[in-house]
MIDOSE-1310 file (N, C-alpha, C; in nm, 2 decimals, decimal comma, always signed):
residues 118
xxxx	+0,08/-0,11/+0,00/+0,00/+0,01/+0,01/+0,09/+0,13/+0,00; +0,06/+0,20/-0,08/+0,15/+0,32/-0,11/+0,11/+0,43/+0,00; +0,18/+0,55/+0,01/+0,17/+0,64/+0,11/+0,03/+0,71/+0,12; -0,01/+0,75/-0,01/-0,14/+0,81/-0,02/-0,27/+0,72/+0,01
xxxx	-0,25/+0,60/-0,04/-0,35/+0,51/-0,01/-0,36/+0,49/+0,14; -0,26/+0,47/+0,22/-0,26/+0,46/+0,35/-0,31/+0,57/+0,43; -0,28/+0,70/+0,38/-0,35/+0,81/+0,44/-0,50/+0,82/+0,43; -0,54/+0,79/+0,30/-0,68/+0,77/+0,26/-0,75/+0,67/+0,37
xxxx	-0,68/+0,55/+0,36/-0,73/+0,44/+0,45/-0,74/+0,49/+0,60; -0,64/+0,55/+0,65/-0,67/+0,60/+0,79/-0,76/+0,70/+0,81; -0,77/+0,80/+0,72/-0,88/+0,90/+0,73/-1,02/+0,84/+0,73; -1,05/+0,74/+0,64/-1,17/+0,67/+0,63/-1,20/+0,60/+0,77
xxxx	-1,09/+0,54/+0,83/-1,12/+0,47/+0,96/-1,17/+0,59/+1,07; -1,09/+0,69/+1,06/-1,12/+0,81/+1,15/-1,28/+0,85/+1,12; -1,31/+0,86/+1,00/-1,45/+0,90/+0,97/-1,54/+0,81/+1,02; -1,52/+0,69/+1,02/-1,62/+0,58/+1,05/-1,61/+0,59/+1,21
xxxx	-1,51/+0,59/+1,28/-1,51/+0,59/+1,42/-1,59/+0,72/+1,49; -1,57/+0,83/+1,40/-1,63/+0,96/+1,46/-1,79/+0,93/+1,43; -1,82/+0,89/+1,31/-1,96/+0,88/+1,28/-2,04/+0,77/+1,36; -1,96/+0,68/+1,43/-2,04/+0,59/+1,51/-2,07/+0,63/+1,63
xxxx	-2,01/+0,75/+1,68/-2,05/+0,82/+1,81/-2,14/+0,93/+1,79; -2,13/+1,02/+1,68/-2,22/+1,14/+1,67/-2,32/+1,11/+1,56; -2,42/+1,18/+1,59/-2,54/+1,18/+1,48/-2,63/+1,30/+1,50; -2,68/+1,34/+1,39/-2,75/+1,46/+1,40/-2,90/+1,44/+1,39
xxxx	-2,96/+1,53/+1,48/-3,11/+1,51/+1,51/-3,17/+1,63/+1,45; -3,30/+1,64/+1,44/-3,38/+1,76/+1,41/-3,34/+1,89/+1,48; -3,35/+1,86/+1,61/-3,31/+1,97/+1,70/-3,16/+2,02/+1,71; -3,07/+1,92/+1,69/-2,93/+1,94/+1,67/-2,86/+1,87/+1,57
xxxx	-2,88/+1,93/+1,44/-2,81/+1,85/+1,32/-2,66/+1,85/+1,33; -2,61/+1,76/+1,24/-2,47/+1,75/+1,23/-2,41/+1,84/+1,12; -2,31/+1,93/+1,17/-2,24/+2,03/+1,09/-2,11/+1,94/+1,03; -2,11/+1,91/+0,91/-2,01/+1,84/+0,84/-1,93/+1,93/+0,76
xxxx	-1,80/+1,91/+0,75/-1,70/+1,99/+0,67/-1,63/+1,91/+0,58; -1,63/+1,96/+0,45/-1,54/+1,88/+0,35/-1,46/+2,00/+0,29; -1,33/+1,97/+0,29/-1,24/+2,06/+0,23/-1,15/+1,98/+0,12; -1,16/+2,04/+0,00/-1,08/+1,98/-0,12/-0,95/+2,08/-0,13
xxxx	-0,88/+2,05/-0,25/-0,77/+2,13/-0,27/-0,79/+2,28/-0,30; -0,92/+2,31/-0,36/-0,96/+2,44/-0,39/-1,06/+2,50/-0,33; -1,16/+2,42/-0,27/-1,29/+2,46/-0,23/-1,33/+2,41/-0,09; -1,41/+2,47/-0,03/-1,47/+2,43/+0,10/-1,61/+2,42/+0,11
xxxx	-1,67/+2,30/+0,17/-1,81/+2,28/+0,18/-1,84/+2,26/+0,32; -1,97/+2,31/+0,35/-2,01/+2,27/+0,49/-2,18/+2,24/+0,48; -2,21/+2,14/+0,56/-2,36/+2,12/+0,54/-2,41/+2,07/+0,69; -2,54/+2,12/+0,70/-2,61/+2,08/+0,82/-2,71/+1,97/+0,79
xxxx	-2,69/+1,84/+0,86/-2,75/+1,73/+0,82/-2,83/+1,66/+0,94; -2,97/+1,64/+0,91/-3,04/+1,57/+1,00/-3,03/+1,41/+0,97; -2,96/+1,33/+1,05/-2,95/+1,19/+1,02/-3,05/+1,12/+1,04; -3,15/+1,15/+1,12/-3,28/+1,06/+1,14/-3,36/+1,05/+1,02
xxxx	-3,35/+1,17/+0,95/-3,44/+1,16/+0,83/-3,36/+1,16/+0,71; -3,23/+1,18/+0,72/-3,15/+1,17/+0,61/-3,15/+1,28/+0,51; -3,18/+1,40/+0,57/-3,20/+1,52/+0,48/-3,10/+1,63/+0,53; -3,05/+1,71/+0,42/-2,96/+1,83/+0,44/-3,06/+1,94/+0,46
xxxx	-3,03/+2,01/+0,58/-3,12/+2,13/+0,61/-3,06/+2,25/+0,56; -2,93/+2,27/+0,55/-2,86/+2,38/+0,48/-2,72/+2,34/+0,44; -2,68/+2,41/+0,33/-2,55/+2,38/+0,28/-2,49/+2,50/+0,23; -2,36/+2,50/+0,22/-2,28/+2,61/+0,17/-2,15/+2,56/+0,10
xxxx	-2,12/+2,61/-0,01/-1,99/+2,57/-0,08/-1,94/+2,69/-0,16; -1,80/+2,68/-0,17/-1,73/+2,81/-0,22/-1,72/+2,77/-0,37; -1,77/+2,67/-0,42/-1,77/+2,64/-0,58/-1,87/+2,75/-0,65; -1,80/+2,81/-0,74/-1,88/+2,91/-0,81/-1,92/+3,04/-0,75
xxxx	-1,87/+3,07/-0,62/-1,90/+3,19/-0,56/-1,81/+3,30/-0,58; -1,85/+3,42/-0,62/-1,77/+3,53/-0,65/-1,72/+3,60/-0,52; -1,80/+3,59/-0,41/-1,75/+3,65/-0,29/-1,65/+3,57/-0,20; -1,65/+3,44/-0,23/-1,55/+3,36/-0,16/-1,42/+3,36/-0,24
xxxx	-1,33/+3,43/-0,22/-1,19/+3,45/-0,30/-1,09/+3,45/-0,20; -0,97/+3,43/-0,23/-0,85/+3,42/-0,16/-0,81/+3,28/-0,12; -0,74/+3,27/-0,01/-0,68/+3,15/+0,04/-0,80/+3,05/+0,08; -0,75/+2,93/+0,11/-0,85/+2,83/+0,17/-0,89/+2,88/+0,30
xxxx	-0,80/+2,95/+0,38/-0,85/+2,99/+0,52/-0,94/+3,09/+0,50; -0,94/+3,18/+0,40/-1,03/+3,29/+0,39/-1,17/+3,22/+0,34; -1,15/+3,13/+0,25/-1,28/+3,05/+0,21/-1,35/+2,99/+0,32; -1,27/+2,91/+0,41/-1,33/+2,84/+0,53/-1,39/+2,94/+0,62
xxxx	-1,33/+3,07/+0,64/-1,39/+3,15/+0,73/-1,54/+3,21/+0,66; -1,53/+3,23/+0,54/-1,65/+3,25/+0,45/-1,76/+3,17/+0,47; -1,71/+3,04/+0,46/-1,82/+2,92/+0,45/-1,87/+2,91/+0,60; -1,79/+2,94/+0,71/-1,84/+2,93/+0,84/-1,94/+3,03/+0,87
xxxx	-1,92/+3,16/+0,82/-2,02/+3,27/+0,86/-2,15/+3,24/+0,77; -2,14/+3,20/+0,65/-2,25/+3,17/+0,57/-2,35/+3,06/+0,61; -2,28/+2,96/+0,68/-2,34/+2,84/+0,73/-2,42/+2,89/+0,85; -2,36/+2,98/+0,93/-2,42/+3,02/+1,05/-2,54/+3,11/+1,01
xxxx	-2,53/+3,20/+0,91/-2,66/+3,27/+0,86/-2,78/+3,18/+0,82; -2,73/+3,08/+0,72/-2,84/+2,99/+0,69/-2,90/+2,91/+0,80; -2,82/+2,87/+0,91/-2,87/+2,81/+1,02/-2,97/+2,89/+1,10; -2,93/+3,03/+1,10/-3,01/+3,12/+1,17/-3,16/+3,13/+1,11
xxxx	-3,15/+3,14/+0,97/-3,27/+3,14/+0,90/-3,37/+3,02/+0,91; -3,30/+2,91/+0,94/-3,36/+2,78/+0,95/-3,41/+2,75/+1,10; -3,36/+2,85/+1,18/-3,39/+2,85/+1,32/-3,32/+2,74/+1,40; -3,19/+2,71/+1,36/-3,11/+2,62/+1,42/-3,00/+2,70/+1,50
xxxx	-2,99/+2,66/+1,63/-2,88/+2,73/+1,72/-2,78/+2,64/+1,76; -2,80/+2,50/+1,78/-2,70/+2,42/+1,83/-2,68/+2,30/+1,73; -2,56/+2,27/+1,71/-2,53/+2,16/+1,61/-2,41/+2,06/+1,67; -2,40/+1,95/+1,61/-2,30/+1,87/+1,64/-2,19/+1,88/+1,53
xxxx	-2,06/+1,90/+1,58/-1,95/+1,93/+1,48/-1,88/+1,80/+1,43; -1,89/+1,78/+1,30/-1,82/+1,66/+1,24/-1,69/+1,71/+1,15; -1,58/+1,68/+1,20/-1,45/+1,73/+1,14/-1,44/+1,66/+1,02; -1,50/+1,53/+0,99/-1,48/+1,46/+0,88/-1,34/+1,39/+0,87
xxxx	-1,29/+1,35/+0,99/-1,16/+1,28/+0,99/-1,05/+1,37/+0,99; -1,06/+1,49/+1,00/-0,95/+1,59/+0,99/-0,92/+1,65/+1,14; -0,79/+1,70/+1,15/-0,77/+1,74/+1,28/-0,82/+1,88/+1,30; -0,83/+1,93/+1,43/-0,91/+2,05/+1,46/-0,79/+2,16/+1,45
xxxx	-0,77/+2,20/+1,34/-0,64/+2,31/+1,33/-0,67/+2,37/+1,19; -0,61/+2,48/+1,17/-0,60/+2,54/+1,04/-0,74/+2,57/+0,97; -0,76/+2,51/+0,85/-0,91/+2,55/+0,79/-1,02/+2,50/+0,87; -1,02/+2,39/+0,92/-1,13/+2,33/+1,00/-1,15/+2,42/+1,12
xxxx	-1,05/+2,46/+1,19/-1,07/+2,56/+1,31/-1,11/+2,70/+1,26; -1,08/+2,73/+1,15/-1,12/+2,88/+1,09/-1,27/+2,87/+1,07; -1,31/+2,76/+1,01/-1,47/+2,75/+0,97/-1,54/+2,73/+1,10; -1,49/+2,66/+1,20/-1,57/+2,65/+1,33/-1,57/+2,77/+1,41
xxxx	-1,45/+2,85/+1,42/-1,47/+2,98/+1,49/-1,56/+3,08/+1,42; -1,55/+3,08/+1,29/-1,65/+3,18/+1,23/-1,78/+3,13/+1,25; -1,81/+3,00/+1,24/-1,95/+2,97/+1,26/-2,00/+2,99/+1,41; -1,92/+2,98/+1,51/-1,95/+3,00/+1,65/-1,96/+3,16/+1,65
xxxx	-1,88/+3,25/+1,59/-1,91/+3,38/+1,59/-2,04/+3,43/+1,52; -2,08/+3,36/+1,43/-2,21/+3,37/+1,37/-2,33/+3,33/+1,46; -2,31/+3,27/+1,57/-2,41/+3,23/+1,65/-2,44/+3,10/+1,67; -2,37/+2,99/+1,60/-2,39/+2,84/+1,64/-2,33/+2,81/+1,76
xx	-2,38/+2,73/+1,83/-2,34/+2,66/+1,96/-2,30/+2,51/+1,93; -2,17/+2,48/+1,96/-2,13/+2,34/+1,95/-2,01/+2,33/+2,03
């Protein structure tokens, strides 16, 4: 197994371990984060019904420019705004197998500054 395959395998194991313990409900949905090489996405998911309540992505957005840190901060503030319009105040944070630093931390802190509690 090469190095990249091993990293992906380890990340998938972390994702499965995290998802086995956390779950989103209607009152407290799961805020999941996905970060690619160029874009950032965040979703509020109700796992009991399997529906996405709100979603934000930087793909095709003219206002989300700059580095990935800037894009993550933008996505955090936007998901907090969409959660407020959907009357959601508390969420469960899903890092998606990533460490809580850098872009994930920037998104989380901007979502907290926007009014989300987690």
